[in-house]
C-alpha positions as CSV (number, residue, x, y, z in Angstrom):
1,M,-10.9,-14.5,-11.9
2,P,-13.2,-12.7,-14.4
3,I,-12.1,-9.9,-16.7
4,A,-14.4,-7.4,-18.3
5,S,-13.5,-6.0,-21.7
6,Y,-15.0,-2.9,-23.5
7,G,-14.2,-1.9,-27.0
8,H,-12.1,-3.5,-29.8
9,Y,-9.3,-1.1,-30.8
10,G,-6.7,1.3,-29.4
11,F,-4.4,1.1,-26.5
12,A,-5.3,-1.1,-23.5
13,L,-6.4,0.5,-20.2
14,L,-6.4,-1.9,-17.3
15,L,-8.7,-0.7,-14.5
16,I,-8.0,-1.6,-10.9
17,P,-11.0,-1.3,-8.6
18,T,-11.1,1.4,-6.0
19,A,-11.3,-0.6,-2.8
20,A,-12.8,-4.1,-2.3
21,A,-15.0,-4.2,-5.3
22,D,-15.2,-6.5,-8.3
23,Y,-14.5,-6.3,-12.0
24,L,-17.8,-4.6,-12.8
25,E,-17.4,-1.7,-10.4
26,Y,-16.4,0.8,-13.1
27,E,-19.4,-0.2,-15.2
28,R,-21.9,0.0,-12.2
29,F,-20.7,3.5,-11.4
30,Q,-21.0,4.6,-15.0
31,L,-17.4,5.4,-15.7
32,I,-17.5,3.0,-18.7
33,D,-20.4,5.1,-20.0
34,A,-18.3,8.2,-19.5
35,L,-15.5,6.6,-21.6
36,S,-17.9,5.3,-24.2
37,P,-17.3,7.9,-26.9
38,L,-13.6,7.3,-26.7
39,I,-14.1,3.6,-26.7
40,K,-16.4,3.7,-29.7
41,A,-13.9,5.9,-31.5
42,G,-11.3,3.2,-31.2
43,K,-9.0,5.3,-29.0
44,L,-8.8,2.6,-26.3
45,R,-9.9,-0.8,-25.2
46,V,-10.7,-1.1,-21.5
47,F,-10.1,-4.2,-19.3
48,S,-11.3,-4.4,-15.7
49,I,-10.4,-7.0,-13.1
50,D,-11.4,-7.9,-9.5
51,S,-9.8,-6.3,-6.5
52,M,-8.0,-8.5,-4.0
53,N,-8.2,-6.0,-1.1
54,K,-11.1,-7.8,0.7
55,E,-8.7,-10.8,0.8
56,S,-5.8,-8.6,1.9
57,W,-5.4,-5.2,3.5
58,M,-9.2,-4.7,3.9
59,N,-9.8,-8.1,5.6
60,N,-9.8,-7.5,9.4
61,E,-9.7,-11.2,10.1
62,M,-6.3,-11.9,8.5
63,V,-2.9,-11.5,10.1
64,P,-0.9,-8.8,8.4
65,E,1.8,-11.2,7.1
66,H,-0.9,-13.1,5.2
67,K,-2.3,-9.9,3.8
68,A,1.1,-9.0,2.4
69,I,1.3,-12.5,0.8
70,R,-2.1,-11.9,-0.9
71,H,-0.9,-8.6,-2.2
72,N,2.1,-10.2,-3.9
73,Q,-0.1,-12.9,-5.3
74,F,-2.3,-10.2,-6.8
75,N,0.7,-8.6,-8.4
76,E,1.8,-11.9,-9.9
77,Y,-1.8,-12.6,-11.2
78,V,-1.7,-9.3,-13.1
79,F,1.8,-9.9,-14.5
80,N,1.5,-13.5,-15.4
81,E,-2.2,-13.9,-16.3
82,V,-3.9,-10.5,-17.0
83,V,-1.2,-8.9,-19.1
84,P,-0.8,-12.1,-21.3
85,F,-4.6,-12.2,-21.6
86,I,-4.6,-8.6,-22.8
87,R,-1.8,-9.3,-25.3
88,N,-3.7,-12.2,-26.7
89,A,-6.9,-10.1,-27.0
90,T,-5.1,-7.2,-28.7
91,S,-1.6,-7.6,-30.0
92,Q,2.0,-8.0,-28.8
93,E,2.6,-4.3,-29.7
94,T,-0.4,-2.9,-27.9
95,M,0.4,-0.4,-25.2
96,I,-0.9,-1.3,-21.8
97,Y,-1.6,1.3,-19.1
98,T,-2.8,0.6,-15.6
99,C,-5.4,2.9,-14.0
100,G,-7.1,3.2,-10.7
101,A,-8.8,5.6,-8.3
102,S,-8.5,5.7,-4.5
103,F,-6.8,2.5,-3.3
104,G,-6.7,1.5,-7.0
105,A,-4.4,4.4,-7.7
106,L,-1.7,2.9,-5.4
107,H,-2.1,-0.5,-7.0
108,A,-2.0,0.9,-10.5
109,M,1.2,2.9,-9.8
110,N,2.8,-0.1,-8.0
111,L,2.1,-2.5,-10.8
112,F,3.6,-0.1,-13.4
113,L,6.7,0.6,-11.3
114,K,7.4,-3.1,-10.7
115,R,7.1,-4.1,-14.3
116,P,7.7,-1.2,-16.6
117,D,8.9,-3.7,-19.2
118,I,5.3,-5.0,-19.8
119,I,3.2,-2.1,-18.5
120,N,3.8,1.2,-20.4
121,G,2.4,3.8,-18.0
122,V,-0.2,4.6,-15.4
123,I,-3.1,6.9,-14.6
124,S,-3.6,7.3,-10.8
125,M,-6.5,9.4,-9.5
126,S,-7.2,10.5,-5.9
127,G,-4.5,8.2,-4.5
128,V,-2.0,7.9,-1.8
129,Y,1.3,6.1,-2.5
130,N,2.3,5.0,1.0
131,L,0.9,1.6,1.6
132,T,1.0,2.1,5.4
133,E,-2.1,4.2,5.0
134,Y,-3.9,0.8,4.7
135,T,-1.8,-1.5,6.9
136,K,-3.0,-0.3,10.3
137,G,0.6,0.1,11.6
138,F,2.0,-3.1,10.2
139,F,5.3,-2.7,8.3
140,D,7.7,-5.4,6.9
141,D,9.7,-5.9,3.8
142,Q,6.7,-6.9,1.8
143,V,4.9,-3.7,2.7
144,Y,8.0,-1.7,1.8
145,Y,8.3,-3.3,-1.6
146,N,4.6,-2.6,-2.4
147,S,4.7,1.0,-1.1
148,P,6.0,3.3,-4.0
149,E,6.7,6.2,-1.6
150,H,9.0,3.9,0.3
151,Y,10.9,1.9,-2.3
152,L,11.2,4.3,-5.2
153,P,13.5,6.9,-3.5
154,N,15.9,4.0,-2.9
155,L,15.7,2.4,-6.3
156,T,19.1,2.5,-8.0
157,D,18.8,-0.3,-10.6
158,H,19.6,1.4,-13.9
159,W,17.4,-1.0,-16.0
160,Y,14.3,-0.3,-14.0
161,L,14.8,3.4,-13.8
162,E,15.4,3.7,-17.5
163,K,12.3,1.7,-18.3
164,I,10.2,3.9,-16.0
165,R,11.8,7.1,-17.4
166,A,10.9,5.9,-20.9
167,S,7.2,6.2,-20.2
168,H,5.4,9.2,-21.6
169,H,2.3,8.5,-19.5
170,I,2.6,8.8,-15.7
171,H,-0.5,10.8,-14.8
172,I,-1.2,11.7,-11.2
173,Y,-4.4,13.5,-10.5
174,S,-6.3,14.6,-7.4
175,G,-9.0,16.9,-6.3
176,S,-8.7,19.2,-3.3
177,G,-12.2,18.7,-1.9
178,A,-13.7,16.4,0.7
179,Y,-11.7,13.2,1.4
180,E,-9.1,14.0,-1.2
181,D,-5.4,14.1,-0.3
182,P,-3.7,16.3,-2.8
183,E,-0.5,16.5,-0.7
184,A,0.0,12.8,-1.2
185,S,0.0,13.3,-5.0
186,R,2.4,16.3,-4.6
187,R,4.7,14.3,-2.4
188,F,4.9,11.4,-4.8
189,A,5.4,13.7,-7.7
190,G,8.4,15.0,-5.8
191,V,9.8,11.5,-5.5
192,L,9.5,11.1,-9.2
193,Y,11.1,14.4,-9.9
194,N,14.1,13.5,-7.6
195,K,14.6,10.3,-9.7
196,G,14.5,12.1,-13.0
197,I,11.2,10.6,-14.0
198,N,8.8,12.7,-16.1
199,Y,5.2,12.9,-14.9
200,D,1.9,14.8,-15.3
201,L,0.6,16.1,-12.0
202,D,-2.7,17.9,-12.0
203,I,-4.4,19.0,-8.7
204,W,-8.0,20.1,-9.3
205,G,-10.1,22.5,-7.1
206,H,-11.8,22.4,-3.7
207,D,-15.1,21.5,-5.4
208,I,-13.5,18.2,-6.6
209,T,-14.2,15.5,-4.0
210,H,-13.2,11.9,-3.5
211,D,-16.1,10.3,-5.3
212,W,-17.3,8.9,-8.6
213,P,-18.5,12.1,-10.2
214,T,-14.8,13.3,-10.0
215,W,-13.5,10.2,-11.7
216,R,-16.2,10.1,-14.3
217,T,-15.0,13.6,-15.3
218,M,-11.3,13.2,-14.7
219,L,-10.5,10.0,-16.6
220,P,-12.2,10.9,-19.9
221,Y,-10.4,14.3,-19.7
222,I,-7.0,12.5,-19.3
223,I,-7.6,10.1,-22.1
224,D,-8.9,12.7,-24.4
225,T,-6.2,15.3,-23.8
226,K,-3.1,13.4,-22.8
227,F,-3.1,10.4,-25.1
């Protein structure tokens, strides 16, 4: 699967597409252009990968059990191929943060929570953190273990919790305008709070909608002011 890379220095930001798009989505919708001054300044190096949603939860021809299998395969692809690729392209010490908007926000959060030993934090914009929002009523163990709002409240493993708590970069952002769901962000922030996990929650106004102009403004702001 292809990987796009932008920049040469700084921490690594791994972009997860919004829905069923490809590794060039963020470039096509000019988010890379919005990040360009920060990339050129050496603050971050951006990596972008394909979505698997069209082969999983957004594929209406697949049975749900197979969709869940594909989801887990995507997770393993990121952990076992993408992260090592980023390490080889940067250094073993480079911080790696996942980032996504819309459905990509859930994936970005889930990837970080599952492997906080190799992913250092997350930026989630305009997301929901309950995978059943996308499974059309299907629920099994694999959905549970890929749905942060389900599994995190019951996580008791000290090793995982301490790795997650060690992150200084868990950023949850949402607008309050059309097609946004700010309550989903608030609910998940409450889950983090109850587990003693620090986070940055920021809910923007009713003029902030679920669309690319929001994310082209939001992500550069987060990178510039929080990192």
